[in-house]
N, C-alpha and C positions, 0 to 999 in steps of 0.2 A: 620367545627363544630362550634357551639356556646355554651357558658356556661351560664346557667341560675341559679340564686340563688333562692331557694324555701324554704318557711316556711310552715309547716303543723301544724294545730292546732286541739286540741280536739282528738277524736278517730282516725283521719287521721294521727296522728303522728306515728302510727304503721307502715305506709308505708315508713317511714324514720328512723326506729329503735328507735323511741322516745316513751315516755309514754304520755305526755301531749302536748309537742311541739317538733318538729324536724326541723332542718335547714340543708340544704345540697346544694351542687352545682350539677347540672345535665347537662350533655352534650347532645345536640340534633343536628340533621342535620341542615345546613343552610336552611332557608325557613320553618322551623317547626313552628307550632302554639300551642295554648293551648290544642287543641285536642290531638296532638301527645304527649305533656307533660303528660296529664292525663292518656293516654294509657300507656306510658312508666312507670309511677309510679304505675299503676294498680288500680287507684282509681275508684270505681264504681260510675256511675252517681247518683244513689239514695243516696249516702253518701256525695256527694259534696254539700257544702253549698255556702257561699259567696266566690267568687274568685276575687282577685285583681291583676292587672298587673301594677307595678309602681304606686301604690296608686290609680289606676283607677278601679272602680268596673266594672266587666265584666260579672259576673254570680251571680244569687241569688238563694236561695233554691226554688225548685219547678219549675223553669223556665230554660230550656236550650235554649240559643239563637240560637244554630246551627252555630254561627259565629266562625271562627277559627282565632282569632286575632294572627297575626304573632309575633313571639318573636325575640328579637335582643340580641346579645351578651351583657351580663351584666345586663339584665333585672332582676327584682325581682318579684316573684309571691308568693302571700300569698293565701293559700287555707284553709278554715275552714270547719269542719265537719258540717253536716246539723243540728245537735242539739246544736251547739255553736254559739256564737256571733250574736247579733242583733245590728249592728253598728248604733248608733244614728246619726252619722255624715251624713248619706245619706239624712237625712231630711234637712240638711243645705247646699245642693248643692255640694255634693261630685261628682267629675267628673265621668261620666259613658261612657262606650264604645258605639260606634254606633250600634253594634249588640244588646246590652241590651236596648238601647233607642228605637230601632224598636220593640222589643218584648213588652216593656212597653206601647208603643202606641197601640198595639193590645190588651193587657191584662189590661190596666188601670194603675193606680198609684201603686207604689211599696207597698207591704203589708208585714206583718210579716209571713204569711203562704199562700200557694197556694194549690189548689187541682188539 
């Protein structure tokens, strides 16, 4: 088993018994990735906004990369509701995952909204 520290922001905090922010440790099977984490937490895809793993952006609102970045013991995952946080930092070279990089090559530059 691995233990992941998770922070949920905005309306997603309800999945961690919070009102605006929830922080918790989650245990997953060795070899689990972000897909298993989202499933275990019960977070619907249409409510998931920005998702960070160890300060690396892996998902953005409106685009699901389909990549299942593997998690390691001690990782930190931050998940924001779709209606919260537009991080200005991504314009300044915030590290992004390979999965997100591939999707952005297909969809073009990162935007504030997607259809």
